[in-house]
MDAnalysis code that builds the backbone (N, CA, C; Angstrom):
import MDAnalysis as mda
import numpy as np

u = mda.Universe.empty(678, n_residues=226, atom_resindex=np.repeat(np.arange(226), 3), trajectory=True)
u.add_TopologyAttr("name", ["N", "CA", "C"] * 226)
u.add_TopologyAttr("resid", np.arange(1, 227))
u.add_TopologyAttr("resname", ["MET", "GLY", "GLN", "ARG", "ARG", "ILE", "ILE", "VAL", "VAL", "GLU", "ASP", "GLU", "PRO", "ASP", "LEU", "ALA", "ASP", "LEU", "MET", "ALA", "LEU", "HIS", "LEU", "ARG", "ARG", "GLU", "ASN", "LEU", "LYS", "VAL", "THR", "VAL", "TYR", "ALA", "ASP", "GLY", "GLU", "THR", "GLY", "TRP", "SER", "ALA", "ILE", "ASP", "ARG", "ASP", "VAL", "PRO", "ASP", "LEU", "VAL", "ILE", "LEU", "ASP", "LEU", "MET", "LEU", "PRO", "GLY", "LEU", "ASP", "GLY", "TYR", "GLU", "VAL", "CYS", "ARG", "ARG", "ILE", "ARG", "ARG", "SER", "ASP", "ARG", "LEU", "ALA", "GLY", "VAL", "GLN", "VAL", "LEU", "MET", "VAL", "THR", "ALA", "ARG", "GLY", "GLU", "GLU", "SER", "ASP", "VAL", "VAL", "THR", "GLY", "LEU", "GLU", "LEU", "GLY", "ALA", "ASP", "ASP", "TYR", "VAL", "THR", "LYS", "PRO", "PHE", "ARG", "PRO", "ARG", "VAL", "LEU", "VAL", "ALA", "ARG", "VAL", "ARG", "ASN", "LEU", "LEU", "ARG", "ARG", "PRO", "ARG", "ALA", "GLU", "ALA", "THR", "GLU", "LEU", "GLU", "VAL", "LEU", "ARG", "VAL", "GLY", "ALA", "ILE", "GLU", "LEU", "ASP", "ALA", "GLY", "ARG", "HIS", "GLU", "VAL", "ARG", "VAL", "GLU", "GLY", "LYS", "GLU", "VAL", "ALA", "LEU", "THR", "HIS", "THR", "GLU", "PHE", "GLU", "ILE", "LEU", "ARG", "LEU", "LEU", "LEU", "GLY", "ALA", "PRO", "GLY", "ARG", "VAL", "ARG", "THR", "ARG", "GLY", "ASP", "ILE", "LEU", "SER", "ARG", "LEU", "ASP", "GLN", "GLY", "GLN", "ASN", "VAL", "LEU", "GLU", "ARG", "THR", "VAL", "ASP", "VAL", "HIS", "VAL", "ALA", "SER", "LEU", "ARG", "LYS", "LYS", "LEU", "GLY", "ALA", "ALA", "GLY", "GLU", "LEU", "LEU", "ALA", "THR", "VAL", "ARG", "GLY", "VAL", "GLY", "TYR", "ARG", "LEU", "ARG", "ASP"])
u.atoms.positions = np.array([
    [118.501, 89.332, 85.890],
    [117.942, 89.330, 87.249],
    [118.037, 87.938, 87.828],
    [118.451, 87.815, 89.082],
    [118.571, 86.525, 89.731],
    [117.207, 85.950, 90.069],
    [117.238, 84.750, 90.600],
    [116.010, 84.067, 90.982],
    [115.316, 84.831, 92.096],
    [114.016, 85.073, 91.925],
    [113.268, 85.815, 92.932],
    [112.978, 84.922, 94.125],
    [113.021, 85.516, 95.309],
    [112.902, 84.752, 96.546],
    [111.565, 85.010, 97.236],
    [110.903, 83.913, 97.602],
    [109.605, 83.978, 98.268],
    [109.702, 83.277, 99.619],
    [109.162, 83.897, 100.645],
    [109.002, 83.238, 101.940],
    [107.505, 83.017, 102.170],
    [107.147, 81.766, 102.426],
    [105.763, 81.397, 102.733],
    [105.664, 81.128, 104.227],
    [104.731, 81.815, 104.894],
    [104.494, 81.575, 106.319],
    [103.071, 81.039, 106.440],
    [102.958, 79.729, 106.610],
    [101.667, 79.035, 106.574],
    [101.756, 77.799, 107.459],
    [100.779, 77.652, 108.388],
    [100.846, 76.550, 109.350],
    [100.113, 75.291, 108.901],
    [99.481, 75.303, 107.744],
    [98.866, 74.090, 107.204],
    [99.866, 73.435, 106.254],
    [100.489, 72.324, 106.665],
    [101.576, 71.728, 105.873],
    [101.188, 71.393, 104.437],
    [100.006, 70.790, 104.238],
    [99.602, 70.403, 102.883],
    [99.450, 71.624, 101.981],
    [98.849, 72.687, 102.521],
    [98.659, 73.896, 101.730],
    [99.995, 74.573, 101.452],
    [100.855, 74.632, 102.450],
    [102.169, 75.243, 102.272],
    [102.964, 74.503, 101.194],
    [102.909, 73.162, 101.223],
    [103.627, 72.370, 100.221],
    [103.047, 72.595, 98.832],
    [101.724, 72.719, 98.751],
    [101.069, 72.954, 97.458],
    [101.491, 74.308, 96.876],
    [101.501, 75.337, 97.724],
    [101.922, 76.656, 97.260],
    [103.370, 76.628, 96.786],
    [104.221, 76.006, 97.572],
    [105.639, 75.952, 97.227],
    [105.852, 75.215, 95.901],
    [105.123, 74.125, 95.712],
    [105.250, 73.331, 94.480],
    [104.945, 74.174, 93.248],
    [103.824, 74.880, 93.268],
    [103.406, 75.657, 92.097],
    [104.301, 76.875, 91.885],
    [104.775, 77.486, 92.946],
    [105.643, 78.652, 92.800],
    [107.028, 78.255, 92.296],
    [107.519, 77.109, 92.719],
    [108.822, 76.636, 92.234],
    [108.768, 76.307, 90.748],
    [107.601, 75.918, 90.268],
    [107.434, 75.680, 88.836],
    [107.589, 76.975, 88.035],
    [107.452, 78.119, 88.731],
    [107.626, 79.428, 88.091],
    [109.067, 79.928, 88.226],
    [109.967, 79.029, 88.599],
    [111.383, 79.351, 88.791],
    [111.590, 80.358, 89.918],
    [110.785, 80.227, 90.971],
    [110.935, 81.060, 92.155],
    [111.564, 80.229, 93.270],
    [112.416, 80.855, 94.036],
    [113.030, 80.181, 95.179],
    [112.100, 80.353, 96.373],
    [111.597, 79.258, 96.897],
    [110.578, 79.304, 97.944],
    [111.064, 78.630, 99.215],
    [110.896, 79.314, 100.344],
    [111.186, 78.742, 101.660],
    [109.924, 78.836, 102.499],
    [109.600, 77.772, 103.219],
    [108.351, 77.695, 103.981],
    [108.637, 77.671, 105.481],
    [107.831, 78.429, 106.228],
    [107.892, 78.435, 107.686],
    [106.482, 78.237, 108.223],
    [106.393, 77.516, 109.360],
    [105.088, 77.092, 109.855],
    [104.518, 77.967, 110.963],
    [105.266, 78.963, 111.419],
    [104.737, 79.833, 112.462],
    [105.281, 81.245, 112.275],
    [104.609, 82.200, 112.888],
    [104.948, 83.591, 112.684],
    [106.312, 83.990, 113.215],
    [106.732, 83.416, 114.331],
    [107.996, 83.819, 114.944],
    [109.184, 83.434, 114.075],
    [109.230, 82.155, 113.627],
    [110.343, 81.730, 112.786],
    [110.256, 82.382, 111.407],
    [109.025, 82.601, 110.934],
    [108.854, 83.276, 109.655],
    [109.391, 84.691, 109.703],
    [109.041, 85.423, 110.765],
    [109.522, 86.796, 110.908],
    [111.045, 86.834, 111.020],
    [111.624, 85.922, 111.783],
    [113.076, 85.887, 111.942],
    [113.764, 85.699, 110.588],
    [113.191, 84.824, 109.750],
    [113.764, 84.569, 108.430],
    [113.639, 85.795, 107.525],
    [112.496, 86.452, 107.573],
    [112.272, 87.650, 106.757],
    [113.260, 88.744, 107.145],
    [113.420, 88.925, 108.444],
    [114.295, 89.979, 108.953],
    [115.772, 89.668, 108.693],
    [116.097, 88.389, 108.686],
    [117.496, 87.975, 108.525],
    [117.934, 87.992, 107.057],
    [117.062, 87.531, 106.183],
    [117.440, 87.348, 104.775],
    [116.311, 87.881, 103.904],
    [116.338, 89.165, 103.633],
    [115.217, 89.896, 103.013],
    [114.780, 89.264, 101.693],
    [113.499, 88.830, 101.598],
    [112.990, 88.229, 100.367],
    [112.388, 89.287, 99.435],
    [111.976, 88.845, 98.248],
    [111.259, 89.736, 97.342],
    [109.785, 89.822, 97.728],
    [109.239, 88.719, 98.224],
    [107.806, 88.670, 98.530],
    [107.556, 87.698, 99.673],
    [106.587, 88.033, 100.507],
    [106.165, 87.155, 101.603],
    [104.709, 86.776, 101.385],
    [104.435, 85.483, 101.423],
    [103.057, 84.988, 101.413],
    [102.722, 84.646, 102.844],
    [101.727, 85.325, 103.382],
    [101.532, 85.344, 104.833],
    [100.111, 84.964, 105.228],
    [99.994, 83.833, 105.921],
    [98.703, 83.469, 106.504],
    [98.451, 84.382, 107.697],
    [97.193, 84.740, 107.935],
    [96.890, 85.626, 109.060],
    [96.756, 84.863, 110.373],
    [96.152, 83.680, 110.322],
    [95.911, 82.913, 111.539],
    [97.052, 81.937, 111.762],
    [98.075, 82.394, 112.481],
    [99.262, 81.591, 112.732],
    [99.434, 81.354, 114.228],
    [100.056, 80.253, 114.601],
    [100.337, 80.030, 116.026],
    [101.386, 81.021, 116.525],
    [101.225, 81.459, 117.761],
    [102.172, 82.416, 118.339],
    [101.992, 83.792, 117.724],
    [102.975, 84.239, 117.003],
    [102.938, 85.546, 116.345],
    [102.035, 85.454, 115.122],
    [100.914, 86.196, 115.123],
    [99.990, 86.059, 113.995],
    [100.446, 86.889, 112.793],
    [99.757, 86.667, 111.669],
    [100.140, 87.322, 110.428],
    [100.006, 88.824, 110.472],
    [99.031, 89.324, 111.224],
    [98.874, 90.778, 111.351],
    [100.143, 91.407, 111.936],
    [100.674, 90.783, 112.980],
    [101.863, 91.331, 113.636],
    [103.098, 91.202, 112.742],
    [103.206, 90.087, 112.015],
    [104.330, 89.931, 111.093],
    [104.284, 91.031, 110.034],
    [103.104, 91.271, 109.479],
    [102.949, 92.327, 108.475],
    [103.282, 93.690, 109.067],
    [102.819, 93.924, 110.281],
    [103.094, 95.200, 110.955],
    [104.611, 95.413, 111.111],
    [105.317, 94.373, 111.492],
    [106.770, 94.491, 111.679],
    [107.484, 94.746, 110.356],
    [107.012, 94.095, 109.298],
    [107.613, 94.313, 107.981],
    [107.479, 95.775, 107.587],
    [106.295, 96.337, 107.776],
    [106.046, 97.704, 107.326],
    [106.684, 98.757, 108.234],
    [107.078, 98.362, 109.434],
    [107.783, 99.299, 110.316],
    [109.279, 99.374, 110.005],
    [109.761, 98.431, 109.205],
    [111.195, 98.346, 108.925],
    [111.535, 99.021, 107.595],
    [112.388, 100.027, 107.634],
    [112.824, 100.678, 106.404],
    [113.584, 99.700, 105.511],
    [114.331, 98.796, 106.124],
    [115.118, 97.828, 105.361],
    [114.240, 96.876, 104.558],
    [112.995, 96.679, 105.018],
    [112.077, 95.747, 104.352],
    [111.031, 96.468, 103.505],
    [111.265, 97.747, 103.242],
    [110.257, 98.552, 102.542],
    [109.904, 98.005, 101.166],
    [110.854, 97.348, 100.495],
    [110.594, 96.842, 99.151],
    [109.971, 95.465, 99.109],
    [109.713, 94.859, 100.262],
    [109.150, 93.510, 100.300],
    [107.645, 93.553, 100.019],
    [107.199, 92.741, 99.066],
    [105.769, 92.621, 98.786],
    [105.143, 91.657, 99.785],
    [103.917, 91.946, 100.196],
    [103.214, 91.067, 101.134],
    [101.880, 90.645, 100.536],
    [101.710, 89.342, 100.380],
    [100.451, 88.766, 99.897],
    [99.819, 87.985, 101.036],
    [98.663, 88.441, 101.504],
    [97.962, 87.746, 102.587],
    [97.192, 86.554, 102.039],
    [97.221, 85.464, 102.790],
    [96.411, 84.295, 102.487],
    [95.629, 83.978, 103.749],
    [94.315, 83.979, 103.639],
    [93.517, 83.804, 104.847],
    [92.191, 83.124, 104.566],
    [91.724, 82.364, 105.546],
    [90.396, 81.761, 105.450],
    [89.327, 82.747, 105.894],
    [89.760, 83.841, 106.479],
    [88.824, 84.839, 106.984],
    [88.490, 85.808, 105.860],
    [87.435, 85.471, 105.119],
    [87.104, 86.227, 103.921],
    [86.223, 87.435, 104.144],
    [85.862, 87.714, 105.398],
    [85.024, 88.871, 105.641],
    [85.776, 90.145, 105.280],
    [85.021, 91.110, 104.768],
    [85.644, 92.335, 104.289],
    [86.450, 93.025, 105.382],
    [85.964, 93.010, 106.619],
    [86.666, 93.704, 107.688],
    [88.045, 93.102, 107.938],
    [88.173, 91.779, 107.815],
    [89.469, 91.129, 108.011],
    [90.440, 91.500, 106.897],
    [89.919, 91.514, 105.674],
    [90.753, 91.889, 104.530],
    [91.214, 93.333, 104.665],
    [90.292, 94.210, 105.035],
    [90.619, 95.631, 105.176],
    [91.695, 95.830, 106.238],
    [91.579, 95.113, 107.357],
    [92.585, 95.238, 108.415],
    [93.968, 94.884, 107.898],
    [94.066, 93.790, 107.160],
    [95.351, 93.380, 106.611],
    [95.912, 94.405, 105.638],
    [95.055, 94.951, 104.795],
    [95.508, 95.950, 103.834],
    [95.935, 97.234, 104.536],
    [95.230, 97.591, 105.587],
    [95.598, 98.795, 106.332],
    [96.974, 98.654, 106.981],
    [97.362, 97.420, 107.298],
    [98.678, 97.189, 107.890],
    [99.786, 97.228, 106.848],
    [99.393, 97.251, 105.561],
    [100.397, 97.388, 104.512],
    [100.520, 96.222, 103.556],
    [99.625, 95.218, 103.644],
    [99.658, 94.134, 102.668],
    [99.354, 94.690, 101.279],
    [99.983, 94.106, 100.260],
    [99.804, 94.594, 98.893],
    [98.625, 93.941, 98.196],
    [98.292, 92.725, 98.575],
    [97.192, 92.007, 97.937],
    [96.792, 90.863, 98.856],
    [95.742, 90.139, 98.485],
    [95.287, 89.023, 99.311],
    [94.575, 87.989, 98.456],
    [94.551, 86.748, 98.946],
    [93.693, 85.698, 98.420],
    [93.045, 85.023, 99.607],
    [91.831, 84.533, 99.421],
    [91.118, 83.874, 100.511],
    [90.994, 82.380, 100.223],
    [91.149, 81.584, 101.268],
    [91.005, 80.138, 101.153],
    [89.521, 79.776, 101.052],
    [89.197, 78.729, 100.280],
    [90.096, 77.979, 99.388],
    [90.351, 78.763, 98.098],
    [91.480, 78.526, 97.468],
    [91.801, 79.201, 96.219],
    [92.461, 78.210, 95.267],
    [92.431, 78.544, 93.997],
    [93.088, 77.709, 92.997],
    [94.564, 78.114, 92.917],
    [95.456, 77.143, 92.820],
    [96.884, 77.468, 92.742],
    [97.206, 78.473, 91.647],
    [96.518, 78.392, 90.506],
    [96.825, 79.314, 89.410],
    [96.465, 80.745, 89.772],
    [95.476, 80.915, 90.662],
    [95.128, 82.259, 91.121],
    [96.251, 82.813, 91.987],
    [96.763, 81.988, 92.894],
    [97.885, 82.409, 93.736],
    [99.095, 82.770, 92.886],
    [99.413, 81.920, 91.927],
    [100.578, 82.165, 91.067],
    [100.404, 83.472, 90.294],
    [99.184, 83.722, 89.809],
    [98.929, 84.958, 89.060],
    [99.117, 86.181, 89.948],
    [98.640, 86.110, 91.186],
    [98.801, 87.241, 92.112],
    [100.273, 87.483, 92.424],
    [101.010, 86.401, 92.639],
    [102.441, 86.533, 92.925],
    [103.162, 87.124, 91.715],
    [102.854, 86.615, 90.537],
    [103.490, 87.106, 89.321],
    [103.229, 88.599, 89.139],
    [102.000, 89.028, 89.413],
    [101.651, 90.440, 89.271],
    [102.427, 91.317, 90.246],
    [102.568, 90.841, 91.480],
    [103.286, 91.628, 92.475],
    [104.779, 91.726, 92.170],
    [105.312, 90.698, 91.552],
    [106.735, 90.689, 91.245],
    [107.058, 91.336, 89.892],
    [106.008, 91.679, 89.164],
    [106.224, 92.226, 87.828],
    [107.065, 93.495, 87.888],
    [107.967, 93.597, 86.974],
    [108.812, 94.783, 86.904],
    [107.975, 95.987, 86.494],
    [108.444, 97.210, 86.786],
    [107.682, 98.402, 86.410],
    [107.312, 98.365, 84.942],
    [106.133, 98.893, 84.610],
    [105.650, 98.906, 83.242],
    [106.631, 99.601, 82.310],
    [106.540, 99.262, 81.043],
    [107.519, 99.719, 80.062],
    [107.625, 101.232, 80.003],
    [106.474, 101.928, 80.236],
    [106.528, 103.380, 80.116],
    [107.283, 104.041, 81.255],
    [107.583, 103.276, 82.312],
    [108.329, 103.848, 83.435],
    [109.823, 103.711, 83.157],
    [110.389, 104.671, 82.483],
    [111.799, 104.632, 82.146],
    [112.605, 105.201, 83.295],
    [113.926, 105.051, 83.198],
    [114.799, 105.556, 84.251],
    [114.737, 107.074, 84.356],
    [114.252, 107.720, 83.292],
    [114.203, 109.174, 83.299],
    [112.866, 109.712, 83.783],
    [111.906, 108.815, 84.065],
    [110.570, 109.275, 84.438],
    [110.565, 109.805, 85.871],
    [110.382, 111.091, 86.003],
    [110.220, 111.722, 87.303],
    [108.958, 112.578, 87.227],
    [107.993, 112.276, 88.081],
    [106.718, 112.980, 88.084],
    [106.659, 113.902, 89.296],
    [106.215, 115.136, 89.077],
    [106.124, 116.107, 90.174],
    [104.794, 116.830, 90.112],
    [104.132, 116.879, 91.239],
    [102.933, 117.698, 91.407],
    [102.981, 118.271, 92.815],
    [102.971, 119.576, 92.926],
    [103.070, 120.208, 94.241],
    [104.346, 119.784, 94.939],
    [104.195, 119.348, 96.189],
    [105.360, 118.944, 96.977],
    [105.762, 117.495, 96.731],
    [105.000, 116.783, 95.895],
    [105.246, 115.356, 95.672],
    [106.133, 115.144, 94.456],
    [107.155, 114.319, 94.624],
    [108.035, 113.944, 93.512],
    [108.185, 112.433, 93.508],
    [107.912, 111.814, 92.359],
    [108.016, 110.365, 92.218],
    [109.056, 110.049, 91.148],
    [110.076, 109.311, 91.542],
    [111.142, 108.903, 90.634],
    [110.945, 107.418, 90.343],
    [110.427, 107.107, 89.141],
    [110.107, 105.719, 88.807],
    [111.354, 104.861, 88.680],
    [112.419, 105.424, 88.117],
    [113.641, 104.660, 87.940],
    [114.239, 104.196, 89.250],
    [114.212, 105.072, 90.241],
    [114.750, 104.738, 91.566],
    [113.700, 104.119, 92.483],
    [112.433, 104.135, 92.030],
    [111.304, 103.655, 92.830],
    [111.280, 104.380, 94.181],
    [111.350, 105.723, 94.093],
    [111.366, 106.555, 95.289],
    [110.308, 107.644, 95.190],
    [109.764, 107.995, 96.333],
    [108.819, 109.114, 96.437],
    [109.333, 110.063, 97.506],
    [109.293, 111.357, 97.196],
    [109.703, 112.377, 98.163],
    [108.617, 113.421, 98.298],
    [108.458, 113.915, 99.497],
    [107.554, 115.033, 99.772],
    [108.402, 116.133, 100.386],
    [108.445, 117.260, 99.690],
    [109.303, 118.384, 100.094],
    [110.744, 117.918, 100.328],
    [111.197, 117.030, 99.448],
    [112.578, 116.562, 99.496],
    [112.849, 115.419, 100.447],
    [111.877, 115.045, 101.271],
    [112.069, 113.970, 102.241],
    [111.460, 112.684, 101.710],
    [112.258, 111.600, 101.715],
    [111.779, 110.340, 101.157],
    [110.664, 109.737, 102.007],
    [109.664, 109.189, 101.322],
    [108.522, 108.554, 101.970],
    [108.484, 107.085, 101.541],
    [108.423, 106.179, 102.505],
    [108.398, 104.742, 102.206],
    [106.975, 104.299, 101.890],
    [106.769, 103.790, 100.672],
    [105.461, 103.301, 100.249],
    [105.547, 101.819, 99.904],
    [104.419, 101.132, 100.006],
    [104.356, 99.766, 99.498],
    [104.319, 99.838, 97.972],
    [104.543, 98.706, 97.334],
    [104.508, 98.661, 95.867],
    [103.159, 99.146, 95.342],
    [102.078, 98.677, 95.961],
    [100.745, 99.043, 95.494],
    [100.487, 100.536, 95.669],
    [100.878, 101.087, 96.802],
    [100.717, 102.527, 97.023],
    [101.511, 103.327, 95.998],
    [102.717, 102.863, 95.714],
    [103.571, 103.536, 94.738],
    [102.897, 103.562, 93.369],
    [102.329, 102.422, 92.949],
    [101.708, 102.337, 91.631],
    [100.440, 103.186, 91.541],
    [99.670, 103.244, 92.618],
    [98.484, 104.110, 92.622],
    [98.894, 105.569, 92.488],
    [99.904, 105.963, 93.245],
    [100.364, 107.346, 93.183],
    [100.908, 107.669, 91.796],
    [101.659, 106.752, 91.211],
    [102.200, 107.000, 89.876],
    [101.071, 107.156, 88.851],
    [100.042, 106.344, 88.989],
    [98.902, 106.432, 88.075],
    [98.229, 107.799, 88.170],
    [98.035, 108.287, 89.398],
    [97.384, 109.573, 89.597],
    [98.287, 110.735, 89.187],
    [99.576, 110.640, 89.512],
    [100.516, 111.706, 89.154],
    [100.689, 111.822, 87.641],
    [100.502, 110.705, 86.951],
    [100.704, 110.711, 85.506],
    [99.670, 111.504, 84.738],
    [98.533, 111.784, 85.365],
    [97.475, 112.547, 84.688],
    [96.735, 113.399, 85.712],
    [97.373, 114.464, 86.206],
    [96.730, 115.328, 87.210],
    [95.385, 115.855, 86.719],
    [94.394, 115.799, 87.596],
    [93.070, 116.287, 87.250],
    [92.169, 115.233, 86.645],
    [92.739, 114.167, 86.117],
    [91.935, 113.119, 85.498],
    [91.389, 112.177, 86.564],
    [90.112, 111.842, 86.461],
    [89.488, 110.944, 87.428],
    [89.809, 109.494, 87.075],
    [90.271, 108.756, 88.056],
    [90.523, 107.329, 87.905],
    [89.497, 106.576, 88.741],
    [88.690, 105.729, 88.094],
    [87.709, 104.954, 88.846],
    [88.411, 103.867, 89.643],
    [87.720, 103.335, 90.648],
    [88.302, 102.246, 91.428],
    [88.569, 101.043, 90.540],
    [87.650, 100.767, 89.627],
    [87.842, 99.650, 88.705],
    [89.044, 99.859, 87.805],
    [89.246, 101.093, 87.354],
    [90.397, 101.414, 86.515],
    [91.692, 101.187, 87.284],
    [91.712, 101.627, 88.537],
    [92.909, 101.457, 89.360],
    [93.204, 99.971, 89.571],
    [92.177, 99.195, 89.899],
    [92.374, 97.761, 90.094],
    [92.886, 97.096, 88.822],
    [92.332, 97.511, 87.687],
    [92.740, 96.939, 86.411],
    [94.196, 97.246, 86.109],
    [94.609, 98.479, 86.341],
    [95.988, 98.876, 86.076],
    [96.964, 98.209, 87.038],
    [96.447, 97.807, 88.203],
    [97.291, 97.109, 89.176],
    [97.258, 95.610, 88.968],
    [96.536, 95.155, 87.921],
    [96.375, 93.724, 87.662],
    [95.711, 93.023, 88.838],
    [94.768, 93.722, 89.475],
    [94.037, 93.137, 90.594],
    [92.537, 93.278, 90.339],
    [92.135, 93.091, 89.099],
    [90.764, 93.384, 88.728],
    [89.769, 92.276, 89.014],
    [90.216, 91.047, 89.266],
    [89.291, 89.948, 89.435],
    [89.165, 89.545, 90.901],
    [87.932, 89.393, 91.330],
    [87.643, 88.896, 92.680],
    [88.307, 89.720, 93.776],
    [88.457, 91.014, 93.541],
    [89.039, 91.898, 94.546],
    [88.035, 92.997, 94.862],
    [87.826, 93.259, 96.134],
    [86.879, 94.283, 96.544],
    [87.365, 95.666, 96.137],
    [86.443, 96.483, 95.595],
    [86.828, 97.851, 95.262],
    [87.210, 98.620, 96.527],
    [86.733, 98.158, 97.671],
    [87.108, 98.757, 98.944],
    [88.630, 98.701, 99.143],
    [89.272, 97.731, 98.508],
    [90.725, 97.610, 98.580],
    [91.404, 98.910, 98.171],
    [90.915, 99.530, 97.096],
    [91.501, 100.783, 96.609],
    [91.378, 101.864, 97.674],
    [90.208, 101.952, 98.314],
    [89.991, 102.972, 99.338],
    [90.991, 102.828, 100.484],
    [91.256, 101.591, 100.876],
    [92.192, 101.347, 101.979],
    [93.603, 101.778, 101.595],
    [94.019, 101.414, 100.383],
    [95.361, 101.798, 99.935],
    [95.496, 103.316, 99.811],
    [94.467, 103.982, 99.297],
    [94.525, 105.441, 99.146],
    [94.555, 106.119, 100.510],
    [93.776, 105.599, 101.458],
    [93.782, 106.174, 102.808],
    [95.176, 106.068, 103.429],
    [95.820, 104.926, 103.251],
    [97.174, 104.746, 103.771],
    [98.158, 105.668, 103.060],
    [97.981, 105.813, 101.756],
    [98.847, 106.680, 100.964],
    [98.733, 108.129, 101.420],
    [97.524, 108.586, 101.624],
    [97.311, 109.955, 102.109],
    [98.029, 110.190, 103.437],
    [97.896, 109.229, 104.322],
    [98.507, 109.364, 105.644],
    [100.016, 109.489, 105.532],
    [100.612, 108.669, 104.675],
    [102.063, 108.688, 104.529],
    [102.563, 109.967, 103.862],
    [101.740, 110.553, 102.992],
    [102.142, 111.780, 102.304],
    [101.988, 113.024, 103.175],
    [101.357, 112.882, 104.332],
    [101.183, 114.018, 105.236],
    [100.305, 115.086, 104.619],
    [100.690, 116.345, 104.766],
    [99.888, 117.457, 104.249],
    [99.682, 117.349, 102.742],
    [100.657, 116.786, 102.038],
    [100.546, 116.639, 100.586],
    [99.467, 115.637, 100.196],
    [99.026, 114.821, 101.151],
    [97.970, 113.855, 100.870],
    [96.658, 114.506, 100.485],
    [96.507, 115.791, 100.825],
    [95.289, 116.510, 100.453],
    [95.153, 116.663, 98.941],
    [96.247, 116.448, 98.209],
    [96.189, 116.516, 96.750],
    [95.416, 115.346, 96.152],
    [95.255, 114.256, 96.911],
    [94.509, 113.100, 96.436],
    [93.034, 113.314, 96.755],
    [92.285, 113.692, 95.761],
    [90.878, 114.051, 95.953],
    [89.962, 112.864, 95.666],
    [88.967, 112.678, 96.514],
    [87.952, 111.651, 96.296],
    [86.846, 112.208, 95.410],
    [86.499, 111.469, 94.377],
    [85.353, 111.813, 93.540],
    [84.241, 110.862, 93.949],
    [83.316, 111.370, 94.731],
    [82.315, 110.506, 95.386],
    [81.581, 109.620, 94.405],
    [81.551, 108.335, 94.738],
    [80.836, 107.370, 93.919],
    [81.570, 106.955, 92.658],
    [82.766, 107.508, 92.424],
    [83.485, 107.206, 91.194],
    [84.886, 106.669, 91.479],
    [85.737, 107.512, 92.090],
    [87.114, 107.101, 92.325],
    [87.960, 108.216, 92.868],
    [89.109, 108.459, 92.243],
    [90.061, 109.452, 92.769],
    [90.717, 110.239, 91.630],
    [91.186, 111.419, 91.979],
    [91.984, 112.203, 91.038],
    [93.016, 112.988, 91.838],
    [94.050, 113.434, 91.166],
    [95.067, 114.264, 91.783],
    [94.760, 115.715, 91.447],
    [94.633, 116.535, 92.455],
    [94.364, 117.955, 92.208],
    [95.541, 118.561, 91.447],
    [95.224, 119.297, 90.376],
    [96.297, 119.919, 89.612],
    [96.327, 121.431, 89.842],
])
């Protein structure tokens, strides 16, 4: 596998340089942009593996950049990690609803950022072989191709949505707690359990009528109706 490519869109020069320094130590190719417009142009022109995106940017803000990424089929495989000083739950939820895969809030330790990036870039787990195809009802998930279809029509999911669906499809009827889901996604520390609810809500919407198969177990978590 070639060197993984990261685009950082952050208007604080010292912080952007700090992020780039630590990520380059992980053998990642990092390019930094200071505003949303030039950042978006770079993302659209030369598709990266992951975007680290500040929300409060001059001109085009991070919310709009994230929205544009998720509207583009060509950018469907791009991971989005939000970085924001706005730590209120409502701000985080808004970003996740737009399709961000994870977030960190300022101030943060560089090793925390690196760990989040590493987790998002991690290759599919060992049990996901090229032959793994999971089917329940109208939903079909092909792990090898990293594709999901509903009644034969492909559905574009974020990495996090894909992993949640794979977890639920792998054991129909079994209840998965929010903590269990976060743990399996390597997002178990300092992450709101509300994050899972936002991702599942988005997943249901994208699956259309088949989204009804994702059942909420009140006060516990989720299961896939079998």
